[in-house]
C-alpha positions as a Markdown table, in Angstrom:
| # | Residue | x | y | z |
|---|---|---|---|---|
| 1 | Met | 144.5 | 144.2 | 79.0 |
| 2 | Gly | 143.5 | 147.5 | 79.9 |
| 3 | Gly | 140.6 | 150.3 | 79.6 |
| 4 | Thr | 137.7 | 148.7 | 78.3 |
| 5 | Ala | 138.9 | 145.2 | 78.5 |
| 6 | Ala | 139.3 | 145.6 | 82.3 |
| 7 | Glu | 135.9 | 146.8 | 82.7 |
| 8 | Glu | 134.6 | 143.6 | 81.1 |
| 9 | His | 137.2 | 141.2 | 83.4 |
| 10 | Leu | 135.2 | 138.3 | 84.8 |
| 11 | Val | 136.7 | 136.2 | 87.4 |
| 12 | His | 136.7 | 132.6 | 89.0 |
| 13 | Gly | 133.5 | 132.0 | 91.5 |
| 14 | Met | 132.7 | 130.0 | 93.8 |
| 15 | Gly | 131.4 | 127.7 | 91.3 |
| 16 | Thr | 132.1 | 126.8 | 87.9 |
| 17 | Ala | 131.1 | 130.1 | 86.1 |
| 18 | Leu | 132.8 | 133.3 | 85.6 |
| 19 | Glu | 131.5 | 136.4 | 87.6 |
| 20 | Ala | 131.4 | 139.7 | 87.8 |
| 21 | Pro | 134.8 | 141.1 | 90.3 |
| 22 | Thr | 134.5 | 142.0 | 94.0 |
| 23 | Trp | 137.7 | 143.9 | 93.1 |
| 24 | Pro | 137.7 | 146.1 | 90.1 |
| 25 | Ala | 140.6 | 145.1 | 87.2 |
| 26 | Ile | 144.1 | 147.4 | 87.7 |
| 27 | Thr | 143.7 | 150.0 | 85.3 |
| 28 | Asp | 146.4 | 151.6 | 82.6 |
| 29 | Ala | 146.6 | 154.4 | 85.0 |
| 30 | Glu | 146.1 | 153.1 | 88.2 |
| 31 | Ala | 149.3 | 150.7 | 87.4 |
| 32 | Ala | 151.3 | 153.7 | 86.1 |
| 33 | Lys | 150.9 | 155.5 | 89.4 |
| 34 | Val | 151.5 | 152.4 | 91.3 |
| 35 | Leu | 154.8 | 151.5 | 89.8 |
| 36 | Thr | 156.0 | 154.8 | 90.4 |
| 37 | Tyr | 156.7 | 153.7 | 94.2 |
| 38 | Phe | 159.0 | 151.3 | 93.0 |
| 39 | Pro | 161.7 | 152.6 | 90.4 |
| 40 | Glu | 163.4 | 149.6 | 90.0 |
| 41 | Ala | 160.4 | 148.6 | 87.6 |
| 42 | Gly | 161.1 | 151.4 | 84.8 |
| 43 | Gln | 158.6 | 152.9 | 83.0 |
| 44 | Phe | 155.3 | 151.8 | 82.4 |
| 45 | Gln | 154.2 | 150.3 | 78.7 |
| 46 | Gly | 150.8 | 148.5 | 79.0 |
| 47 | Leu | 149.1 | 145.5 | 81.0 |
| 48 | Ala | 149.3 | 142.3 | 79.5 |
| 49 | Trp | 146.7 | 140.1 | 81.5 |
| 50 | His | 144.3 | 140.4 | 84.2 |
| 51 | Ser | 144.4 | 137.7 | 86.7 |
| 52 | Pro | 140.9 | 135.5 | 87.1 |
| 53 | Arg | 141.5 | 134.8 | 90.5 |
| 54 | Pro | 138.8 | 136.3 | 93.1 |
| 55 | Phe | 140.2 | 137.5 | 96.3 |
| 56 | Ser | 142.6 | 140.3 | 95.0 |
| 57 | Ser | 143.1 | 142.3 | 92.0 |
| 58 | Ala | 146.6 | 141.3 | 89.7 |
| 59 | Thr | 147.8 | 141.9 | 85.8 |
| 60 | Arg | 150.9 | 141.6 | 84.3 |
| 61 | Val | 152.8 | 144.7 | 83.7 |
| 62 | Gln | 155.1 | 145.5 | 80.6 |
| 63 | Thr | 157.5 | 148.1 | 81.2 |
| 64 | Asp | 160.8 | 149.0 | 79.7 |
| 65 | Arg | 162.8 | 146.7 | 81.9 |
| 66 | Gly | 161.0 | 143.5 | 81.7 |
| 67 | Gln | 157.3 | 141.9 | 82.6 |
| 68 | Phe | 156.0 | 142.4 | 86.3 |
| 69 | Phe | 153.1 | 140.9 | 88.3 |
| 70 | Leu | 151.3 | 143.6 | 90.3 |
| 71 | Lys | 148.8 | 142.6 | 93.0 |
| 72 | Arg | 146.4 | 144.8 | 94.5 |
| 73 | His | 144.7 | 143.8 | 98.0 |
| 74 | His | 142.2 | 145.4 | 100.2 |
| 75 | Cys | 144.1 | 146.8 | 103.3 |
| 76 | Asp | 141.2 | 144.9 | 105.5 |
| 77 | Val | 142.7 | 141.4 | 103.8 |
| 78 | Arg | 146.7 | 142.3 | 103.4 |
| 79 | Thr | 148.9 | 145.4 | 104.8 |
| 80 | Pro | 152.4 | 146.0 | 104.2 |
| 81 | His | 153.2 | 144.1 | 107.7 |
| 82 | Ala | 151.2 | 140.9 | 106.7 |
| 83 | Leu | 153.0 | 141.1 | 103.2 |
| 84 | Ala | 156.7 | 141.1 | 104.6 |
| 85 | Glu | 155.6 | 138.0 | 106.4 |
| 86 | Glu | 155.2 | 136.4 | 103.2 |
| 87 | Gln | 158.4 | 137.9 | 101.9 |
| 88 | Ala | 160.7 | 137.1 | 104.2 |
| 89 | Phe | 160.0 | 133.2 | 104.1 |
| 90 | Met | 160.3 | 133.8 | 100.5 |
| 91 | Thr | 163.3 | 135.3 | 100.6 |
| 92 | His | 164.5 | 132.4 | 102.8 |
| 93 | Leu | 163.7 | 129.6 | 99.9 |
| 94 | Gln | 165.5 | 131.9 | 97.5 |
| 95 | Ser | 168.5 | 131.8 | 99.5 |
| 96 | Lys | 168.0 | 128.0 | 99.7 |
| 97 | Gly | 167.5 | 127.5 | 95.8 |
| 98 | Val | 163.5 | 127.3 | 95.5 |
| 99 | Pro | 162.8 | 129.4 | 92.7 |
| 100 | Val | 160.5 | 132.3 | 93.8 |
| 101 | Pro | 159.8 | 135.2 | 92.2 |
| 102 | Glu | 161.7 | 138.3 | 93.3 |
| 103 | Val | 160.1 | 140.7 | 95.2 |
| 104 | Val | 160.5 | 144.4 | 94.0 |
| 105 | Gln | 161.6 | 146.7 | 96.5 |
| 106 | Thr | 159.5 | 150.6 | 96.8 |
| 107 | Val | 161.9 | 153.2 | 97.0 |
| 108 | Asp | 161.6 | 153.4 | 100.9 |
| 109 | Gly | 163.1 | 149.7 | 100.6 |
| 110 | Leu | 159.9 | 148.1 | 101.6 |
| 111 | Gly | 157.7 | 145.4 | 99.7 |
| 112 | Ala | 154.5 | 147.1 | 98.9 |
| 113 | Val | 153.1 | 150.1 | 99.1 |
| 114 | Ser | 149.6 | 151.6 | 100.7 |
| 115 | Leu | 147.5 | 154.1 | 98.7 |
| 116 | Gly | 144.1 | 154.8 | 100.4 |
| 117 | Asn | 142.1 | 151.7 | 101.1 |
| 118 | Trp | 144.5 | 149.3 | 98.8 |
| 119 | Thr | 147.8 | 147.6 | 99.5 |
| 120 | Tyr | 150.0 | 146.8 | 96.6 |
| 121 | Glu | 153.0 | 144.6 | 95.8 |
| 122 | Leu | 155.0 | 144.3 | 92.9 |
| 123 | Gln | 157.2 | 140.9 | 91.9 |
| 124 | Arg | 159.4 | 140.6 | 88.7 |
| 125 | Lys | 158.0 | 137.6 | 86.5 |
| 126 | Ala | 159.5 | 134.2 | 87.0 |
| 127 | Pro | 160.9 | 132.3 | 84.2 |
| 128 | Gly | 158.2 | 129.3 | 83.4 |
| 129 | Leu | 155.3 | 128.9 | 81.4 |
| 130 | Asp | 151.9 | 129.6 | 83.5 |
| 131 | Leu | 150.1 | 126.4 | 81.9 |
| 132 | Tyr | 147.3 | 126.9 | 84.5 |
| 133 | Gln | 146.5 | 130.9 | 84.5 |
| 134 | Asp | 143.4 | 130.9 | 83.3 |
| 135 | Arg | 142.2 | 127.7 | 85.0 |
| 136 | Gln | 140.2 | 127.4 | 88.2 |
| 137 | Ser | 142.5 | 127.2 | 91.0 |
| 138 | Trp | 141.4 | 123.8 | 92.7 |
| 139 | Thr | 141.2 | 122.2 | 89.5 |
| 140 | Pro | 143.2 | 118.9 | 88.6 |
| 141 | Tyr | 146.6 | 118.8 | 87.3 |
| 142 | Leu | 146.8 | 118.6 | 83.1 |
| 143 | Lys | 148.8 | 115.4 | 82.9 |
| 144 | Pro | 150.1 | 113.1 | 85.8 |
| 145 | Ala | 153.7 | 114.1 | 84.9 |
| 146 | His | 152.8 | 117.7 | 86.6 |
| 147 | Ala | 151.6 | 116.0 | 89.6 |
| 148 | Asp | 154.7 | 113.9 | 90.0 |
| 149 | Ala | 156.9 | 117.5 | 89.2 |
| 150 | Ala | 154.7 | 119.3 | 91.9 |
| 151 | Gly | 154.8 | 116.8 | 94.5 |
| 152 | Ser | 158.9 | 116.9 | 93.7 |
| 153 | Ala | 159.1 | 120.5 | 93.8 |
| 154 | Leu | 157.0 | 120.5 | 97.8 |
| 155 | Gly | 159.3 | 118.2 | 98.9 |
| 156 | Leu | 162.0 | 120.1 | 97.9 |
| 157 | Leu | 160.2 | 123.7 | 99.3 |
| 158 | His | 160.3 | 121.6 | 102.9 |
| 159 | Arg | 163.5 | 121.0 | 103.0 |
| 160 | Ala | 164.3 | 124.3 | 102.4 |
| 161 | Ala | 162.3 | 125.6 | 105.1 |
| 162 | Gln | 163.3 | 123.1 | 108.0 |
| 163 | Asp | 165.7 | 126.2 | 109.3 |
| 164 | Tyr | 163.3 | 129.2 | 108.6 |
| 165 | Gln | 162.1 | 130.9 | 112.0 |
| 166 | Ala | 159.6 | 133.1 | 112.7 |
| 167 | Ser | 156.9 | 134.1 | 114.5 |
| 168 | Glu | 153.2 | 133.1 | 113.8 |
| 169 | Arg | 151.0 | 135.1 | 111.5 |
| 170 | Gly | 148.3 | 137.4 | 113.3 |
| 171 | Pro | 144.8 | 136.9 | 112.6 |
| 172 | His | 144.9 | 137.6 | 109.0 |
| 173 | Arg | 141.4 | 136.9 | 106.5 |
| 174 | Leu | 143.0 | 134.3 | 104.0 |
| 175 | Val | 145.4 | 133.0 | 106.0 |
| 176 | Ala | 146.0 | 128.8 | 106.4 |
| 177 | Ser | 147.0 | 128.3 | 110.1 |
| 178 | Phe | 147.2 | 125.3 | 112.3 |
| 179 | Thr | 146.0 | 125.4 | 115.5 |
| 180 | Ile | 142.9 | 124.0 | 116.0 |
| 181 | Leu | 143.9 | 120.1 | 114.7 |
| 182 | Pro | 146.6 | 119.7 | 116.7 |
| 183 | Ala | 144.8 | 120.7 | 120.0 |
| 184 | Arg | 143.7 | 117.8 | 122.6 |
| 185 | Asp | 140.3 | 120.0 | 122.6 |
| 186 | Pro | 140.1 | 120.9 | 118.9 |
| 187 | Leu | 136.6 | 122.6 | 120.0 |
| 188 | Ala | 138.0 | 124.7 | 122.5 |
| 189 | Ala | 140.5 | 125.4 | 120.1 |
| 190 | Ala | 137.7 | 126.6 | 117.7 |
| 191 | Ala | 135.8 | 128.5 | 119.7 |
| 192 | Ala | 139.3 | 130.8 | 120.3 |
| 193 | Tyr | 139.5 | 131.2 | 117.1 |
| 194 | Val | 136.1 | 132.4 | 116.0 |
| 195 | Ala | 136.4 | 134.7 | 118.9 |
| 196 | Ala | 139.1 | 136.3 | 117.5 |
| 197 | Arg | 137.5 | 137.4 | 114.5 |
| 198 | Pro | 134.5 | 139.2 | 115.6 |
| 199 | Ala | 132.6 | 139.1 | 111.4 |
| 200 | Leu | 133.3 | 135.5 | 111.8 |
| 201 | Ala | 131.8 | 135.1 | 115.4 |
| 202 | Ala | 129.1 | 137.3 | 114.3 |
| 203 | Phe | 128.1 | 134.8 | 111.3 |
| 204 | Leu | 127.9 | 131.9 | 113.2 |
| 205 | Ser | 126.0 | 133.3 | 116.2 |
| 206 | Asp | 122.6 | 131.9 | 114.9 |
| 207 | Lys | 124.7 | 128.7 | 113.7 |
| 208 | Pro | 124.8 | 125.3 | 115.2 |
| 209 | Trp | 128.6 | 125.2 | 114.6 |
| 210 | Arg | 129.7 | 123.7 | 117.5 |
| 211 | Asp | 127.7 | 121.0 | 117.3 |
| 212 | Glu | 128.6 | 120.8 | 113.6 |
| 213 | Leu | 132.6 | 120.6 | 114.4 |
| 214 | Thr | 131.7 | 118.4 | 117.2 |
| 215 | Arg | 130.4 | 115.7 | 114.8 |
| 216 | Leu | 132.9 | 116.4 | 112.6 |
| 217 | Phe | 135.7 | 115.6 | 115.6 |
| 218 | Ala | 133.8 | 112.9 | 116.7 |
| 219 | Thr | 134.0 | 111.1 | 112.7 |
| 220 | Phe | 137.5 | 112.1 | 112.0 |
| 221 | Gly | 139.4 | 113.5 | 114.8 |
| 222 | Gly | 140.0 | 110.7 | 116.9 |
| 223 | Gly | 144.1 | 110.1 | 118.1 |
| 224 | Leu | 144.5 | 112.9 | 115.4 |
| 225 | Ala | 145.7 | 115.8 | 118.1 |
| 226 | Glu | 148.2 | 113.4 | 119.6 |
| 227 | Arg | 149.8 | 112.5 | 116.0 |
| 228 | Leu | 150.0 | 116.2 | 114.8 |
| 229 | Glu | 151.5 | 117.4 | 118.2 |
| 230 | Gly | 154.8 | 115.5 | 117.4 |
| 231 | Gln | 154.8 | 116.7 | 114.3 |
| 232 | Pro | 157.8 | 119.5 | 113.5 |
| 233 | Ala | 156.4 | 122.8 | 113.2 |
| 234 | Leu | 157.6 | 124.1 | 109.5 |
| 235 | Trp | 156.5 | 127.5 | 107.6 |
| 236 | Thr | 154.8 | 125.9 | 104.9 |
| 237 | His | 153.1 | 127.1 | 101.3 |
| 238 | Asn | 149.4 | 126.0 | 102.4 |
| 239 | Asp | 148.2 | 126.5 | 98.6 |
| 240 | Trp | 150.1 | 124.4 | 96.7 |
| 241 | His | 148.2 | 123.6 | 93.2 |
| 242 | Pro | 149.0 | 123.7 | 89.6 |
| 243 | Ser | 148.2 | 127.2 | 89.0 |
| 244 | Asn | 150.3 | 128.6 | 91.8 |
| 245 | Leu | 153.5 | 127.0 | 89.8 |
| 246 | Leu | 155.5 | 127.6 | 86.7 |
| 247 | Trp | 156.5 | 125.2 | 84.4 |
| 248 | Ala | 159.3 | 124.1 | 82.1 |
| 249 | Thr | 158.9 | 122.4 | 78.6 |
| 250 | Asp | 160.1 | 119.9 | 80.1 |
| 251 | Gly | 157.3 | 119.3 | 82.4 |
| 252 | Ser | 159.4 | 120.0 | 85.9 |
| 253 | Val | 158.3 | 123.4 | 88.0 |
| 254 | Ser | 160.3 | 126.3 | 87.2 |
| 255 | Ala | 158.7 | 128.8 | 89.8 |
| 256 | Val | 156.6 | 129.0 | 93.0 |
| 257 | Phe | 154.9 | 131.7 | 93.6 |
| 258 | Asp | 151.3 | 133.0 | 95.7 |
| 259 | Phe | 153.0 | 132.9 | 99.4 |
| 260 | Gly | 149.5 | 134.4 | 100.5 |
| 261 | Leu | 148.4 | 131.6 | 102.6 |
| 262 | Ala | 152.1 | 130.7 | 104.2 |
| 263 | Gly | 152.5 | 129.9 | 107.6 |
| 264 | Pro | 153.7 | 127.8 | 110.3 |
| 265 | Thr | 152.0 | 124.6 | 110.0 |
| 266 | Cys | 153.5 | 121.0 | 109.3 |
| 267 | Ala | 154.9 | 118.9 | 106.6 |
| 268 | Val | 151.9 | 116.7 | 106.5 |
| 269 | His | 149.4 | 119.5 | 106.5 |
| 270 | Asp | 150.7 | 121.3 | 103.6 |
| 271 | Leu | 151.2 | 117.8 | 101.6 |
| 272 | Ala | 147.2 | 117.0 | 102.5 |
| 273 | Thr | 146.8 | 120.2 | 101.6 |
| 274 | Ala | 147.9 | 119.8 | 98.2 |
| 275 | Ile | 146.1 | 116.3 | 97.8 |
| 276 | Glu | 143.0 | 117.9 | 98.5 |
| 277 | Arg | 143.2 | 121.2 | 96.5 |
| 278 | Ala | 143.8 | 119.6 | 93.3 |
| 279 | Val | 142.8 | 115.8 | 93.3 |
| 280 | Ile | 139.5 | 116.0 | 94.3 |
| 281 | Pro | 136.9 | 117.9 | 91.8 |
| 282 | Trp | 135.0 | 120.0 | 94.4 |
| 283 | Leu | 133.3 | 122.3 | 91.5 |
| 284 | Glu | 131.7 | 119.3 | 89.9 |
| 285 | Ile | 130.9 | 117.3 | 93.0 |
| 286 | Ala | 128.9 | 120.5 | 94.1 |
| 287 | Glu | 127.5 | 120.9 | 90.9 |
| 288 | Gly | 125.6 | 117.2 | 90.6 |
| 289 | Asp | 128.1 | 115.3 | 88.4 |
| 290 | Glu | 127.8 | 112.1 | 88.7 |
| 291 | Asn | 130.6 | 110.8 | 87.5 |
| 292 | Ala | 133.1 | 113.6 | 88.8 |
| 293 | Ser | 135.8 | 111.4 | 90.8 |
| 294 | Pro | 139.1 | 112.1 | 92.6 |
| 295 | Asp | 142.2 | 111.8 | 89.9 |
| 296 | Ile | 143.9 | 109.1 | 92.0 |
| 297 | Asn | 146.6 | 108.9 | 89.9 |
| 298 | Ala | 147.5 | 112.5 | 90.5 |
| 299 | Ala | 147.3 | 111.8 | 94.4 |
| 300 | Arg | 149.6 | 108.8 | 93.8 |
| 301 | Gly | 152.3 | 111.1 | 91.5 |
| 302 | Ile | 152.2 | 114.0 | 94.2 |
| 303 | Leu | 153.1 | 111.7 | 96.8 |
| 304 | Ala | 155.6 | 109.5 | 94.9 |
| 305 | Gly | 157.6 | 113.1 | 93.4 |
| 306 | Tyr | 157.1 | 114.3 | 97.6 |
| 307 | Gln | 158.6 | 110.7 | 98.5 |
| 308 | Arg | 161.8 | 111.0 | 96.6 |
| 309 | Glu | 162.9 | 114.4 | 98.5 |
| 310 | Met | 161.5 | 114.3 | 102.0 |
| 311 | Pro | 159.9 | 111.4 | 104.1 |
| 312 | Leu | 156.4 | 111.1 | 104.0 |
| 313 | Asp | 153.9 | 109.3 | 106.5 |
| 314 | Thr | 150.8 | 108.5 | 104.4 |
| 315 | Glu | 148.8 | 106.4 | 107.2 |
| 316 | Leu | 148.7 | 110.3 | 108.7 |
| 317 | Leu | 148.1 | 112.1 | 105.8 |
| 318 | Val | 145.3 | 110.2 | 104.9 |
| 319 | Arg | 143.5 | 110.7 | 108.2 |
| 320 | Leu | 144.3 | 114.1 | 107.7 |
| 321 | Leu | 142.7 | 114.3 | 104.6 |
| 322 | Pro | 139.0 | 114.8 | 105.6 |
| 323 | Leu | 139.7 | 118.2 | 108.2 |
| 324 | Val | 143.2 | 119.7 | 106.7 |
| 325 | His | 140.9 | 122.5 | 104.9 |
| 326 | Leu | 139.0 | 123.4 | 108.3 |
| 327 | Glu | 141.0 | 126.3 | 109.4 |
| 328 | Phe | 141.2 | 128.1 | 105.9 |
| 329 | Ala | 137.7 | 127.2 | 105.3 |
| 330 | Leu | 136.9 | 129.3 | 108.2 |
| 331 | Ser | 139.1 | 132.3 | 107.2 |
| 332 | Glu | 137.3 | 132.3 | 104.4 |
| 333 | Val | 133.7 | 132.6 | 106.1 |
| 334 | Asp | 135.6 | 135.6 | 107.8 |
| 335 | Tyr | 136.4 | 137.1 | 104.7 |
| 336 | Phe | 132.8 | 136.7 | 103.0 |
| 337 | Ala | 131.7 | 137.9 | 106.3 |
| 338 | Gly | 133.6 | 140.7 | 107.2 |
| 339 | Val | 135.0 | 142.4 | 104.3 |
| 340 | Val | 132.6 | 141.6 | 101.1 |
| 341 | Gly | 129.4 | 141.7 | 103.3 |
| 342 | Asp | 128.2 | 139.0 | 101.3 |
| 343 | Arg | 126.7 | 136.4 | 103.7 |
| 344 | Asp | 125.1 | 134.2 | 100.8 |
| 345 | Gln | 128.7 | 133.6 | 100.2 |
| 346 | Ala | 129.7 | 133.1 | 103.6 |
| 347 | Asp | 127.0 | 130.6 | 103.5 |
| 348 | Leu | 128.4 | 128.9 | 101.1 |
| 349 | Ala | 132.1 | 128.9 | 102.1 |
| 350 | Trp | 130.6 | 127.3 | 105.7 |
| 351 | Gln | 128.2 | 124.7 | 104.6 |
| 352 | Gly | 129.6 | 124.2 | 101.2 |
| 353 | Tyr | 133.3 | 124.0 | 102.3 |
| 354 | Ala | 134.0 | 123.9 | 105.9 |
| 355 | Ile | 131.5 | 121.1 | 106.1 |
| 356 | Gly | 130.4 | 119.9 | 102.7 |
| 357 | His | 134.4 | 118.8 | 101.9 |
| 358 | Ala | 134.8 | 117.1 | 105.4 |
| 359 | Asp | 131.4 | 115.7 | 104.4 |
| 360 | Trp | 132.2 | 114.1 | 101.2 |
| 361 | Phe | 134.8 | 112.0 | 103.1 |
| 362 | Arg | 132.2 | 110.0 | 105.0 |
| 363 | Ser | 130.6 | 109.0 | 101.1 |
| 364 | Ala | 131.4 | 105.9 | 99.7 |
| 365 | Ala | 133.5 | 108.3 | 96.8 |
| 366 | Gly | 135.2 | 109.5 | 100.1 |
| 367 | Gln | 136.3 | 106.4 | 102.0 |
| 368 | Gly | 137.1 | 104.8 | 98.8 |
| 369 | Phe | 139.5 | 107.3 | 97.7 |
| 370 | Met | 141.1 | 107.0 | 101.2 |
| 371 | Asp | 141.1 | 103.3 | 101.0 |
| 372 | Gln | 142.8 | 103.7 | 97.5 |
| 373 | Leu | 145.5 | 106.3 | 99.1 |
| 374 | Ala | 146.4 | 104.0 | 101.8 |
| 375 | His | 146.7 | 100.5 | 100.1 |
| 376 | Trp | 149.2 | 102.3 | 97.8 |
| 377 | Ala | 151.3 | 103.3 | 100.5 |
| 378 | Ala | 151.0 | 100.0 | 101.8 |
| 379 | Ala | 152.3 | 98.1 | 98.9 |
């Protein structure tokens, strides 16, 4: 896809409809130029597909040496240094046998290049079928066997990550983190998180955000910090859903990609994120679909697959579910307020995502879902 097709490119929005992109699609001429900084990629031949994901621009590139995945970030979202943090984790996982894409190096031996306001990274296409490439990121697994395979693959990734040592990531936008929920005073930790991000602080300045978070912590946070502070720190993926996985013909996971949210959290946080992201039909719920309900079989499949590879504290996971999204939701608000300058989208990320997802767990459907998981674990 290039030329006119790139100009007509649409991306996933915050709802179910496709929208015009915030970031323009990568063109043939742009890709050909960028590839000259990655000599191992070979000669540009064409573009095969444009990703519909909204927070960056990405495309598959065909060269005389095969197919590659080229991704372009705004410099306020990712710098080469920030990408190096992700890529170092990927390199470690690859050394432990976890199938991740190969990062292509620039002529200077780096994993990214800055050109103007953009940061580019290039990866060799990993083996496998991209069965979810055009589906919304946080939509369900196509079949229960995929959920089970995804859970198993996540357990293997956690096992491989156990001996990885790296410092905390910087306050990059659109990165998961784990500073609020393990804190004995989560409201103070949230205030520190907000204060470190001026655009987020400015956006929240006319909102009763402390009252909102106090309510959520009172509802769901009792005793949670004490349980979480005993969890071993672990670098984790933090964006585990089916469209970040490639698939073998037998239904197993053949590769894991998109480590943009990766960083130090803990295993149960990563696993709870995997449940929250791909099991609950948030888009349909937001649009008022009365028939929308969580896929309890997919949730059980993820947990069963995971448990084959790693120990599982289901009770803690269930308690964490209503709040596990919170820090990334704040990061998303910061992105819309500080990079895109779209207050409407920032409002949606704050009220619909940060607050709305937590409040859903207070509903009969949310309480029922957590009860079902707890009963499954106790059986």
